[in-house]
N, C-alpha and C positions, 0 to 999 in steps of 0.2 A: 634559307639554309638547307643544304642537302644532307639529310641524316641517313641515307640509305646506301652510301658507298660501301662496297664489299670489304674494303680494308679496315673499316672502323671496328674497334674492339667489341662494342656492344651494338648489335643491329637494332635499330628502332630508337636509339638515343640521338639527340641533336648535339652536335659538337661545334665549337668555335671554328669559323672558317679559316683561321690563321694557325691556331695551335691545337692541342689535344684536349682542351678543357670541355667537359660535358655540361649539359644543362643542369645536372644534378649536384654540381658543386654548390655548397651552401652560400647563399647570398649573391651568386653570380648573375649578371645580366648581360644580354647581348644587345648591341645597337641595331639600327635598322638594316645594316648589311651583314650582321651576324658575327661581329667581333666582340669578344668577351671583355669583361671589366679589367682583367689582369693584362691583357694585350694593350688596352687603351692606356692603362696606368704606365706600362713600360714605355709607351710613346711620350707620355707626359714627363717621365723621368729624364728623358734626353733634352728637354727644354727648360729644366729647372736650373737656376743659378746656384750651383752648389757652393760656390765660394761665399755667397751671401748667407746661405744656410749654415755654413761652417762658422762664420762670424757669430751668428746667433748661438750656436752650440758653445763656442768659447765664452761668450758672455754669460750663459747659464752656468757653466762649470766654474768660471772665475768667481761668480757671485756665490755659488755654493761653498767654495773654499773659504771665502771671507766669512760667511755666516756660520760655518761649522765650528769656528774657533778651535778648540782642542779636541773636538769630536771628529768622527769620520766624516768625510766630505759627502759621501753618498753610499747607497747600498747597491752592490753588484750581484743580482741573482745569477747563480752560476751552476752549471751542470758539468762543466768540462767539455761540453760539445763545441762544435766549430764556432758557433756564434758567440757564446759567452767567453771562450778563449780569446777570440779576436777583440771582444769588448774589453777584456782585461788589458790586452796590449794597448789599445787606444787610450783607455783611461789612465793607466799607470805610466806607460812609456812616452805617450804623445802629450797628454795634458797634465801629467804629474799630479794626478789625483791620489787621495788616500781613501780607497773604498773599503767597506766591510763586505767581504764575500759571503753570500748566504746561499745555502743549498737545501732544497727540499729533496731528500732522497726517496725515490720511488721504491727502494729496496730491490730493484731489479738491475742493478749495475752489472754491465758486462765487464770482462777483464780489460778490454780496450778502454771502456769508459772509466773504470777505476784508475787506470794508468793516466789517462788524459786529465782527469780532475786533479790528481795528486801533482802531476807535472805543472799544471796551471798554478796551483798554490805555491809551488817551489819557485818556479821561474819568475813570477811576479811578486813574490814575497808578501802574500796576502794573509791577513788575519781572516779567520773563517769560522762561521757557525753553520752547523748542519743538523737537520732533524730527520730522523729515520723512524717511520712507523713500524710497529711490531709485525713480524712475518705473518702471524695468524690474522691480524687485523687487515693487512694488505690482501690476504687470500679471501677473507670475507667480503671486503669491499669490491674486489675484482669479480667475485661471483655475482653480487647484486648489480654491479655496474652494467653487466651485459643486458640485463632485462630492463633497466631503467633508461640508459642512454645509448645502448647499442654498441658499446665497446668495453674493453676490460680495464680502462684506465681512469676512472673517475677520481681515484685518490691522487693521481699525478696531476690531472687537470686542475683539481681543486687546491692541492698542496702547493704547487708552484706559484699560485696566486696568494694564498693565505699566509704562508710562512714568512715571506719577505715583508708583507704588510705588518705582521705581528712584530717582527724585529724592528721595523721602522718606527712603530709607535712606542715600543718599550725602550729603545735606545735613543729615541728623539732624533732620528736621521730622516729628514723629510724627502730627500730626492732619491728615487729609484731609477736605475738606468738599464733598460732592456736593449735588445739588439735589432733584429730585423723588423722593419715597418710592416704593419698589416697591409699597407698599400703595395708591397713588393710583389708577391705572387699569390696572395690569398684569394683574391677575387671578390672579397666583400667590401673593398674600399679602393680608392685610387688616390694618387698624390694630390689631386685637386679636390677630391671629395672624400675626406676621411670620416666615414660614418661612425667609427668607434675610436674615441679617445681613451687613454688610460685613466681609469678611476678605480674606486674600491671594488666594484663589481665586474671589472673588465674580464677576468678569466671565467667567471660564472657565465657571462654572456657569450664569450668566444668558444669555450670548450667544455667546462664542467657541466653546464646546463642546470644542475640542481645544487642547492645550498647544502651545507653540512647537515642542517636540521632536517632536511627532506630525506636524508639517507637513514635516519633512525628507524629501526623496526625491532621485531622481537629478538633478532640475532645481533643487531648492532645498536649499542647503547649510546646515550648522550655523552657519557664519559669517553667512549671510543672515538667519537667524532669531534671531541673538543679541540684537538690540534688543528682541525680543518676549518674552524670557525673564523670568520673575518672579524677584524676589530670593528667596533661600533663606528657609526658616522661621527659621533662626538670625538672619539679618539683620533680618527683620521683628521678631522678639522683642527683639533687642538695641536697636533704635531705639524699640520700643514703638509701632509703627505701628498706628493704628486709624482708623476713618472714621465719619462720620455723614452723614445726608441732612437738609438743612434742612426738607424736607417732613414730617419726623417731629416737628418742633418748632414750625413756624409753619403757619398755615392756607394751603394751597397752592391757588392759583387761577390757572391758566395764562392764561386769557383776560384777566383784570384785570392780571396781571403783564406780559403782552405789551403791552397798551395803555399801561401805565405807562412801560415802558422806551422804547416808540416815541414817546410824546408828551413825555416828559421829557428823553430823551437823543438821540433821532434814530435809534434802532435800526430796521432796515428788514426788512420782509417781502418775499416775492417769490412768483411762481407756482411751486407745487410739483406735480410729476407724481404722479398717483394720490391726490390729496388735494383737499379743497375749502377748506382754510385755508392761509395763506401763511407760517406761522411755524415749523412743525415741521421740524427738520433743514434749515433754510434755508441752512446753511453748506455743504451738500454737493450736488454735481451728480448723485450716484448714489442719492439717497434713493428716487427712483421705482423704480429697479431693485431695491433691497432689498425694497421693499414689494410689488412685482410678484411676486417669487419667493415671498414669504410667501403671497400670494393663490393662486398656482398650487399650492403645497404644502398649504396649510391652508384655502383657501377664503375668506380675508379679507385685506384690506390696510389701508393707513393710513386710508382713509375710514371703515372700520368702527370703528376706534379713535375717530376724531373724532366720528362720529355717536353712538356709545355714550355718550361723555362729554356731548355736547349733550342727549341724551335724559335722562340722569340729572340734568342741571342744569335740565331743564324748558324748554330753548330750542327744541326741536323735538319732534314726536311720533315714536314708534317707526316708524310708517309712512313719515313724511318721511325718517327716518334711513335706512331700507332703500332708498328711491329715490336718495338721495345715494350710498349704497354701490354700487348698480348702475351709477350714472353714472361713478364715479371708479375704484373698485377694478378694474373690468373692462377699463380702457384699457391698451393696450400702450404702455409708456413709450418716449420717444425715447432714454432712457439705455441701452436695450437695444442700440441701434445703436453707441453708444460702447463698450459692453462687448464686443461682437463685434469691434470694430476693435482693441482692445488684447489680446484673447485669441486671436484667429484662429478662434474658434468660428463655425460657421454657425448660422442660426436653428434649423435642424432639429436640430443637435447640442445647442443650448441646451435646447430642449424635451425632448429625449431625457433629458438629465441631470436636469432638474427633475422630469420625470414619475417618475423612479426614487425621488424623495424625497417623493412625495405620501403623505399619511397614509392609513392603511387606510380611515378613515371617508369619504374622498372619492375613493378609487381608482376607483370605478365611477360617479361622478357627473359630470355635464357641468359644466365650468368655463368659462363664457362669456368670450370675449376679443373686444374691439372695437379697431379702429384709432382713434387720436386724430384729431379733425377739425381740428386746428390745431397749429402748431409752438409749443413752449414759449416763453414770453416771455423766460426766461433761457437763455442759450446753454449747451448740455450739453457743455461742454468745460472742463477745469480752467482757472481764471482765470489761473494762472501761464503756462500754454501760450498763452492768448489774448494776454497781454502780450508774450511772446516773439515770437509771430507778428506782432504789430503793429509791433514795433520792429526786428526782425531785418532786416539789410541796408539799413536806412534811412540816409540821408546824415547825416554829422556836422552837428548843428544850427549849428555855426559857419560851415559852408560854404553855408548857405541865405541867399540875398540877401534882406535886409529890404526890404519895400515901403514 
């Protein structure tokens, strides 16, 4: 594998010979000619009998409907993002399921994300449970998160796994249905070799890395992290909790799915920092911060993922993908300013913490950083706080003289 071509984003890194995936992507492997796991998985995807897999999905869902009786048929973990919106369409309109929609709110919803979530609930007539951790707790966890896992988002990584499981065990709804398969673009598994099946500890293994108990310190109490605790193995077994990803049973195409929900239902994209597409993590103001920390630690960010997918799909060349990566991954996000405001970190302290998390493969390499040349189109402040700021101390509308 030639890792010294001048157009590569990070000189000295080894990249897949087909796409833009670097050796530093977690769990990725290259075969003997230099093709990455995700590229191999995309080839496998084309040879799968998806009609047979869909039959298996229908069997699973029909069985769930029979077993649920008067209860909900399944739990639909939902953020209002492109995947969960499409999941809702498939479950409600295609398979006529009665899901309970469950949202762990990171308390960083963007205006676009708030709209998309509410639209989803209205369009698909969903019953909905949401948990929102306190703003002060989110800020404390975001501060600690940087030093322990190298990004700002432990509370989200953990909460999106824990809360749906808590609801599943409390409401006795055994089946959870997620969206994209880990075999799709992740690089840690393929359709023929899925190293990670969904279980109680799935999100701890995939993203959170630390349990709730491991986050306790002098500033974060056991009461604080109680909402992030996973149900016990006994509770999981007693309810029979298990989960599937729709992407393991239906042909997953995020571009076409995004176009479909946008054109059919009015789902909205927005400008996303560190990316050249407007749909990934559109619900969160801090996605650019998460992806920037990944870039600083591992030498790639969101644009690398997007470019790699587009190269595999034949939409762009590998060279064009590298140019997009250099344009977007290297930009310092405005979300970093918000992060510093809620944690009290200086920019120097931020870079000190993140440099300590750099992988050995890039510890001695130059990681270029550029200032953005414009302000993000979407305001990098939680939409809830924007609403409060807009209406706080405004006069009672009854006292305003009508013209």
